[in-house]
C-alpha positions in Angstrom: -24.0 7.3 7.3 -21.9 10.4 6.1 -18.2 8.6 5.3 -15.5 11.4 7.6 -11.8 11.6 6.8 -9.5 10.6 9.3 -6.6 13.2 8.9 -4.0 11.5 10.0 -4.3 9.7 6.7 -3.5 13.0 5.1 0.2 13.8 4.8 0.7 17.8 4.8 3.7 19.4 3.4 4.0 23.2 4.4 5.2 25.2 0.9 5.8 29.1 0.1 3.0 30.2 -1.5 2.5 32.3 -4.3 0.8 35.7 -5.4 1.4 38.8 -2.9 2.0 38.9 0.1 5.9 41.3 0.2 8.8 39.7 2.0 6.2 37.7 4.2 6.2 35.1 1.5 9.1 34.9 0.0 10.4 34.1 3.7 7.1 32.0 5.0 5.8 28.6 4.5 1.8 28.6 4.6 0.7 27.2 1.8 0.2 23.5 2.1 0.5 20.7 -0.2 -2.4 17.7 1.7 -1.9 14.5 -0.3 -4.5 11.6 0.8 -3.7 8.0 -1.1 -7.5 6.9 -2.0 -6.4 3.1 -2.0 -4.5 2.6 1.9 -7.6 4.7 3.4 -9.7 3.3 5.8 -12.7 4.7 3.7 -15.3 2.2 1.8 -14.9 0.4 -0.7 -17.4 2.0 -3.1 -16.5 5.4 -2.0 -12.8 4.8 -3.2 -14.0 3.5 -6.4 -16.1 6.6 -6.6 -13.5 8.9 -6.0 -10.8 7.2 -8.3 -14.0 7.2 -11.1 -14.0 11.0 -10.7 -12.9 13.2 -13.7 -10.8 15.7 -11.3 -7.6 17.3 -11.9 -6.3 17.0 -8.6 -6.4 13.0 -7.9 -3.9 12.1 -9.7 -3.3 8.2 -11.8 -2.0 6.6 -8.5 -5.0 7.4 -6.9 -3.7 10.0 -4.8 -5.6 13.5 -4.0 -3.0 17.0 -4.4 -4.9 19.9 -2.4 -3.0 23.0 -2.4 -4.3 25.8 0.1 -3.2 29.0 0.2 -5.8 30.9 1.0 -4.8 32.1 4.9 -1.4 33.6 5.7 -1.4 30.8 8.6 -0.4 27.1 8.5 -3.0 25.5 10.6 -6.2 27.4 8.4 -4.6 26.4 5.9 -4.5 22.7 6.9 -8.2 23.0 7.9 -9.0 24.3 4.2 -7.6 21.4 3.0 -8.5 18.9 5.1 -12.9 20.5 4.2 -12.4 20.8 0.8 -11.0 17.0 0.3 -14.1 16.6 2.3 -16.1 18.1 0.1 -14.5 15.9 -2.4 -15.3 12.6 -0.9 -18.8 13.9 0.1 -19.0 14.8 -3.7 -18.3 10.9 -5.0 -19.8 8.5 -1.7 -23.3 10.7 -3.2 -25.1 7.3 -5.2 -27.6 8.3 -7.1 -30.6 6.7 -8.0 -30.7 4.3 -11.2 -33.0 5.7 -13.5 -35.5 4.4 -15.1 -37.3 4.5 -18.5 -40.0 6.0 -19.3 -42.5 5.7 -22.3 -43.5 9.0 -23.7 -47.7 9.7 -22.9 -50.5 9.8 -24.9 -51.1 13.6 -24.8 -47.0 14.2 -25.7 -47.6 11.5 -28.8 -50.4 13.2 -29.9 -48.8 16.4 -29.7 -46.0 15.4 -31.1 -47.8 14.3 -34.1 -49.9 16.9 -35.1 -46.9 19.6 -34.6 -44.8 17.5 -37.2 -48.7 17.3 -39.7 -49.1 21.1 -38.9 -45.5 21.5 -39.4 -46.3 19.3 -43.5 -49.0 21.7 -44.1 -47.3 24.9 -43.5 -44.0 23.3 -46.1 -46.4 22.1 -48.4 -48.3 25.6 -49.0 -44.4 26.9 -49.9 -44.7 25.6 -53.4 -44.3 27.1 -57.0 -48.2 28.9 -57.0 -50.4 27.3 -60.6 -52.6 29.4 -61.9 
């Protein structure tokens, strides 16, 4: 079952966007900081734990995900973009990789390895000084 984020649990703060935009960028706060507290959220415990373990610069030591969205000139579009990126992060954390089962090398691969070692040894033995 996919884990979805409740937009009510995300705190949005309007900030001024960086980059080009002329006078508009100096007047209008259309960029968004989205803050999502992992511990206070309604996510399942295993997803919370995996989110905290992610090595991501957007997650603070306190367990708060901070995303900055400023692609669009619209505040609403930037909020939607931030929610989409946050959902992608949660989706990535909710996927549990299957456990690795240790395997043994096949008999054929063992033989090929030993044959290549023997061939390499013979080649190196022929590299010695020539004796008449």
